[in-house]
N, C-alpha and C positions, 0 to 999 in steps of 0.2 A: 587307503587313498591312492589313486593311480592317475596317470596323466596321458591322454591321447595327444599325439603330436600333429601340428599343422604349421606349414610355412606361411608367415603372415607379413613379412616386410623387412625393414631395415631399422637398426638400432639408432635412436635419435642422438646417442652420445658418440659412438665410434663408427657408425655407418655399416657395421657388419650385419649379416643376416640374423633375423629373429626367428625363433621357433615358438609356435603357439602351444600352449598347454591349457587344458581345462583342469582346474584344481577343485576337488570335491571336499566338503566338510567331512568330519569324522563319521557321521551317519550316512554319508553319501547322498544327502538330499538337497545340497546347495552347491551350485557350480560357480566358480569364479575364474574368468579368463586371465591369463598372464602371457606376456611375451618375454622370452629369455634369450639374451644375446649369447651366442656360442663363444664370442671373442672376449668381451669384457665382463660377462656374467651379470650384467645389469638386469634388473627385473622391472618390467613395465606392465601396468594394467591397461586394459583396452581403452578407456577414456583418454589415457595419456598418449596412446598411439594416435588417437583422434583423427581417424580418417573415415572409417566405415564400421558398421556393426558386424564384427568378425564372428562373434559368438552370440547369436540372438537368443534372448531369454523368452520365457512365456509372457504373453501379454499382461497377465496379472501378477508377474513376479515382483516381489518387494524386497527392499534391502533389509538384511538382518540387523543392520546397525541402527536405523531409525524408523523402519517400517514403511518408508516412502516407496512409491513405485520406482522401479529402475528406469533410468533416464535413457532416451534414445530417439531415433527417428524411424518410424515404421516398427521394426523390431527394436528391442531394447539392449543398451549396453549395460554391463554390470556397473554398479556404483564403484567409485574410487574408495576402496576400503583398505585398512591395515589388517593383516591377518591376525595380529595380536588381539584386536578388538573382538574377534569372533571365537577366540579360544583355540585357534589352530595355527599359531605362529610357527610351529614346526613344519608347516607346509613349505617354507623356503629355507629350512635349516639344512646345511650341507651334510650334517651327520644323520639326517633322518632316513630310515629305510622307506623308500617311496612305494614299496609294494604293500600298501595299506588296504583299507576296506574298499571293495568295489562298490560302485553306486548301486542303489536299489533298482531292481528291474522295472518297478512301477514308477520310477522318477521320470516325470515328463520332460525334464531338462537333459536327461542322460543321452549321450550319443550312442549310435549303434555299436555293438560289440566289436565290429570290424575296425572301428576307429582306434581301439586301444592297443598301443604299442609299448615297447619297453620304456620305462620311466626315464626322465632326463635327470642328470646330475645338476641340481640347482643350488647355487651358493651366492652369498652376498659378495659384492666386490671388496677386495682387500682395502683396509684403511690406508689412505695415502696422504692425508692431510696432517699438517703439523702446526700451521699458524693460520689464524683467522684474523684478518685486519678489518677493524670496524671504522666506518666513517659516516655516522649520523649522530644526532645529539642524544646520546644515551645517558641515563642516570646510573648511579652506582647499583641500584636495584636491578636495572636492566642488564648491566654487565654481569651481575651475579647470576641471573637467570640464563644468560648466554653461556657462561662458563659451565653451568650445570648441564646444559644441553649438549655442549661440545665434549665434555668428559676430560679426564686427566691428560689424554694424549694430545690435546690441542692447547696451544698458547694463544690466548685472546688478547689482542693489542688494540687499544682505542687510539687510532691515529689522529682522528679529527681532520678537519680541512688543512691544518697546518702541516701535517706530516704524511698525508695520504700518498702524495707523489713519491716521497722517499721510501715508504714502507711497502707499497704495492708490489714491487718485484720480489719481495720476500714472502708474499702471501700465497697460500694454497687455496684459501677461501677469502673472497672479498665481500663484505656486507656493508651496504650503504650507498651513497650517492656523492661522488666527487664533484664539487662545484668549482674547483680550481683546475688549471691545466694539468693533465696527466700524460707522462711520456709512455704511451702504450707500447711503442716499439721496444722500449727497455723492459717493460713488464713481460711482453711476449718472448723476448730474447732470453729472459731468465728461465722460462719453461716450467715454472712451478704452479701457476694459477690454474685451478681446475674448475672452479665454480664461482659465479658472481650471483649474489642475492641482492638485487637492487632494493633500496628503500623507497623508490619512486616507481610510478607506473610507466612513465616515459623513460626510454633507454638510450636516448641520443647521447647521454653522458658516457656510455661505455660501449655501445655497439659500433665501434670503429671497424673498418674493413678487416684488420688483422684478427680481431676477436670473432667476427662473423665467420671468417674462414678457418678458425681454429676448432679444437675439440672442447673448448671451454663451454660448460653448461651455463646458461644464463636464465635466471628467474627474475620476474618483475614483481612489483607490488600491485598488479592489476586487481581491481575489485576491493582492495583493502580500504581505500578511502572513498568508496562509491557513495556512502550516505552523505559525507560532507560535500562531495562534488555535486550531488544532486540538490542539496540545500543551496549551494552557491548558484546553481543553475536557476532555481526558483527565485532567489533574491534578485538576480539580474533580470529575469523574465518579468516578474511582477513589477519591478521598478520601471521597466520600459512601458508595460501595458498601462500602468496606473500613473505614469508620467511623474514619478517621484522626484526626479531631478528638477523639473520645472517648479514643483511645489516647494521643494527645499530652497531653491533660489528665491522664490517669492517670500518664504518665511524669513530669510535673511534681510529682505527689504521691508519686512513687516507688512506685507501685502496679503490680504485675505481675499483671493481671487479664485472663483470656480472656473475650471477649464475642463474640456471634454477629455475622456479617458477611453481606453479600450478594454475588451474582455478576453479572458482565456477560454471560458466556456464556449463550446461549439467550434473551436478552432481545429485545423488539421496541423499536427506537429510532426515534423520529419526529423528523426534522429540519425545522424550520419556517424556510424560506428556503434554497434550494439555489443560492446564488450561488457566488462564489469560495470563501468560507470553508466554506459548507455542503458543497460537493463535496469539498473536501479532508478534511473531517471524515468524510464517508462512506467515503473511500478508507482512512483510518486505522482505522475501525471494522470494515471488512469481514473482516479475518482473525480477528476475535474470536468468530466464530460467532453473530452477531446477525442478526436480520431488520431491514432498514432501509426505512422509509417516509419520504416527504418531500412537502412542498408548496412551490410556487414560482409566482410570477406568470407565468413562462414554463415551463409543464409540458411541455417537449419535450426530446428527446435526453437521456433519463435515463441517468446512469452505470450501468455494469453492476452496480455494488454495490447500487443502489437497486431494491427489488422493485416499489414503486409510487411514481410521481411524480404528485401530484395538484395541481389548481389551488387557489387560496386558498379556494374554496368547499368544498374537501375537508377543511379543518382539523378539523371535528368528527369525521370518520371517523378521522383520524390520532390525535387525542387519545384517542378511545375504545379504540384498539388498542395504544397505546404504553405500555411500562413506563418509559421514559425519554423525555423531551421536551427537545430541544436547540433553543434559539432562536438563529438566525443570520440573522435578517431585518433589513432596514433600517428606520430610523425615518422615517416620513412621516405625512401626515394620516390615512391609513387604518390605520396600525399603532400610533399613539400611544394608550397605555392599552388596547391590544388584549386583553391577558391580565388580565381582571377576574374578579369572582366567578363570572360565568356560564361563562366558559371554564375556569376551575379546576374547576368542578363537572363539566365534561365529561371531565376527565382521569380515568384509572383510579385507583381508591383504592389507595394504597400506591405510587404512581408517583413519579418524581423529575423535577425541573426543573433544567436548566442554562441559564443565560443568558450568552451571550458576544456578544450583539447590542448593543442600547442599552437602558439601564435604564428608559427611559420607555415601553417597550412593555409593561411590567408595572406594574400598580397595586400598590404596596407593601402597602397595608392588605389587599387581597384575598389576596395571597400569605401574609401573616401569619395571616390567618383560616384558609386552607387548611392551613397547618402546625399551627396550634392544634388544629384538629379532627381531625388525623391523616389527613386525606384525602391529603395529600402526605407521602411518607416523608422527603423532604429536598430541599434546594435548593443549587445551587452557582452563585454569582453573581460574575462578574467586573465587572458593571455594576449600578448601582442607580438607582432613579427620580430621586433627588436625589444629586448627588455634590459634595463628599464626603458619605458617609452620616453622618447626624446621630448624635451620641454617644448620644442617648436612643432611637435606633431599637430596635424590638423584635426586629430580626434579629440583633443582635450576640451575644447570650448563649445561642444555641440550639446544642445539640450536633449537630443535623442540618442545620446551615447552614454552608457554607464561603464566605467572602467574600475576594476579592482586589481591589485598588484600581485596576480598569480597566487591567490590564497585559497583556491577552491578546496584543496586537501587539508587545510589547516584545521586543527582540532586540539582541544586540551588532552585528548586521548591519543594523539598521533604517535608519540614515542612508544607508549604502552602497546598500542595495536600493532605497530611495526614489529616490536619485539615478540609479540605473540606469534606472528607469522614467521619471523626469523627462527625462533626456538622450535616451532613445529617442523619447519623445513630442515633444520639442523638434525633433529631426531630422525626424520625420514632419510636424510642423506646418509647418516651413520648406519642405518639399518639396511641400506642397500635399496631403499624404496625411492621412487621418483618424487622429488619435491613438488609442491604446488607451484603453478604459474611458470613452468618451463616454457620458454618462448621459442617460436620459430624465428631464428636470428635473421633470416632474410626478410621476414615480415615485421618483426619488432614487437610481437605480442603473442600470447598463448591462445590455444584453442579454448572456446568457452567452457568445454567440459572439464578443463584442467585449472580453471580460475578459482582462487580462494574466495569463499563467500563470507562476508561479515555475518556475525551471529546476531542480526537485528531483524 
């Protein structure tokens, strides 16, 4: 096995230059691109670098892990794979003699001989962590699994919400979601924290300016609860279209009254934010005979269900064409208060809004005004601008508004599913591999190619 070198960019952890290498399997017939940081020796696969297809594969290339076509736009990126799964874990072993088998001359993926230079010394980053602080509702079985994944060199401490602020400065790894105030200045001053694995998709609880500007790696739970969020979306949407609130109120009065309802079939649905949740929503919508449009920060590799995938600048076009607008976008500086009077005015008259994202992307007073004027036919809200929603809010008493208390990601499997992701990412972290769901801290979310996909 040998490695041709290519300069490909900067390390997402330390910012130092990355050197690209093509790693070949033992028989020389399978190529896998990696980026190796000369400074911190972190190892990145091409989807994790997530910018462009640096090492295009053949159009019919398939993953040796699951036999599926390699993902990409135009040319293909290699799948995100662990070397151990393919039987060549020594490919990143610092003790390995890198002068192995040369690729077969007939290999269509092989680079020209002139590309082959001296092999790189590749090694895993040294283990730096000593304590993992947990702050999500783990069971004893979950704690046992996390301790197995961390190994003997890690102390795993279940801080809970009661002690998370106290213990975070002692953490090298933080796993969870602090719902109480945390003194992040004190955490950063301690200088220990290296990695945050959030147990939530939203990261407003930890992406404070100091963390954004630091070298702390942050991973979200993006995509982990996509099935549940999609189901919640459908519950709200169907409730609006079929006027369930009106019928429920009539039931309480023991009134058997037939009222007109609306249909989903034939509608144009616009999804704002096509990350893990947005993509799963599009999959569930497709069989209902709807036309699906979407916007996303990464308008690439659109799912087959989506007719048009637009960049953020295409939002006005989506709003003007959509009968239903579903919000599944993250909360960051550019989306805070995004849906104001101006954007509501750009939506079709008589359209519906469903928000399963973050409440603060919508200005409540602007939403109320759009409902009052009849410009919007209704709204389904799993989140609100201020939570809990104030008792005096004008949203409560409307027959065309359905409200649920931020339960979109709730599931009897939530803790188990979270622990699955946590343990997988702990194993990857300890092996020097990049965890799933590493976010761009300026944006607050990961690239779609790096998102954990539920096994459903």
